[in-house]
C-alpha positions, -999 to 999 in steps of 0.1 A, spaced: -173 585 830 -197 556 822 -225 578 808 -199 597 787 -188 563 773 -223 556 761 -223 589 742 -189 580 727 -204 547 715 -232 566 699 -208 587 679 -188 557 670 -218 539 657 -227 569 636 -191 570 623 -194 535 609 -217 548 582 -197 579 574 -161 570 579 -153 565 542 -163 601 534 -142 615 562 -111 597 549 -108 621 520 -108 652 542 -89 639 572 -63 616 556 -61 619 518 -61 657 515 -33 661 540 -13 633 524 -17 649 490 -5 682 504 24 664 520 34 649 487 27 678 465 41 706 486 66 687 508 82 668 480 74 689 449 78 725 462 101 713 489 128 703 464 127 738 449 130 753 484 159 730 493 177 738 460 173 775 466 187 772 501 155 781 519 158 787 556 144 757 574 170 755 602 192 730 583 164 705 577 148 696 544 116 714 536 97 681 538 109 674 573 101 710 583 66 710 566 53 676 575 48 681 613 33 715 607 8 701 583 0 674 608 -9 700 635 -29 721 611 -48 691 598 -56 681 633 -70 715 641 -92 714 610 -105 679 617 -113 687 653 -130 720 646 -152 704 619 -161 675 641 -169 698 671 -190 724 653 -215 713 627 -223 679 644 -230 698 677 -251 724 659 -272 697 642 -276 677 674 -290 707 691 -310 724 663 -317 699 635 -318 663 646 -323 672 683 -304 641 694 -288 661 722 -322 671 735 -334 635 734 -303 624 752 -308 651 778 -341 635 788 -321 605 801 -300 605 833 -271 617 812 -260 652 821 -249 679 797 -213 674 808 -215 637 800 -228 645 765 -200 669 759 -173 645 772 -186 616 751 -184 637 720 -149 650 729 -137 614 734 -149 606 699 -132 637 685 -100 627 702 -103 592 687 -108 607 652 -77 630 655 -55 603 671 -62 577 645 -59 600 615 -27 614 630 -12 580 635 -18 572 598 -2 605 588 28 599 610 33 564 595 33 579 560 56 608 568 80 585 586 81 562 555 88 592 534 118 601 556 101 633 570 110 626 606 145 623 622 136 616 658 125 587 679 101 609 696 80 608 664 59 582 683 46 610 704 34 630 674 -1 616 674 -5 627 710 8 662 703 -16 664 673 -45 652 694 -39 678 721 -37 705 693 -70 693 680 -87 693 714 -75 729 719 -98 738 690 -125 712 696 -137 725 730 -140 762 720 -156 749 688 -182 730 706 -189 760 728 -193 781 698 -216 756 681 -238 755 711 -242 793 712 -247 803 675 -281 808 660 -273 798 625 -250 773 607 -236 801 585 -219 815 616 -198 783 618 -188 787 582 -177 822 589 -157 811 619 -139 785 598 -133 809 570 -120 838 590 -104 820 620 -93 785 611 -81 792 575 -59 822 585 -44 802 613 -38 774 589 -19 797 566 0 820 590 8 800 622 41 784 609 26 755 590 42 763 556 70 786 567 84 799 599 63 825 616 95 845 621 95 854 584 62 873 588 65 911 586 62 936 615 44 925 647 29 894 631 55 869 644 46 880 680 9 877 671 14 842 656 31 830 688 -1 838 707 -22 814 686 -29 779 697 -20 765 662 15 780 665 20 761 697 7 729 681 29 733 651 60 740 672 52 711 695 48 686 666 78 700 648 101 699 678 91 663 685 96 653 648 130 671 644 145 661 677 148 698 688 124 695 717 135 704 752 116 698 785 109 735 789 96 742 754 74 711 754 60 721 788 51 756 775 33 742 745 15 715 764 4 738 792 -8 764 767 -28 739 747 -40 721 778 -52 753 794 -71 763 763 -87 728 761 -98 730 797 -111 766 794 -130 756 762 -145 726 779 -157 746 809 -173 772 785 -188 744 764 -203 727 794 -220 759 805 -233 764 770 -246 729 769 -264 734 802 -280 766 789 -292 749 757 -304 716 773 -320 729 805 -357 727 807 
């Protein structure tokens, strides 16, 4: 664990010089969405009697946006920085010449990503609570649920970044995987309202589980069984992605 901590410190030191720019993407953009859609469009949905299970649209939308934003932040932090560390700046290759193993390098970076998602989620939860978008005491667990959601995308993202041969492939992955999930995994509306077989397909996606976990915690509709299903799904994906990423790091950094 100690070598991984050194890698975590490296990413934290880098973050000192870039944190202000990430605030816009990780914090301000979601908060603007929360205000514009949750309050603006939400009032129209509420007046029209939209189906949000008896809750205001703001209360329904806010935890979904939290999960989706966590996915986006984690994927971004786990892909391009990894690709650059392997192919542009070569910082990973320099680190691999030390006693630090590929698994330590990966773990240190994942600790940093978890820190990023946890802190931005905590800020988001404070704002949504101040806006009256949460009705449950379990709202204090929302940053943890959002962080687990983010890690479920960070570990496969790191594995992908270690395998691709060009940065444009990462852009393609974001455009054709992350954005459709953002739109159609229950963030803005219930996945049950999708046509045909799409609701069943949505339930197979990790973001749907992250959205449902955060929403249930926020709206006090969580049960032990549903939380366990979401946590086990996201945890299993995180572990599987980490194993794949570790193998990918070893292949890239060996020799």
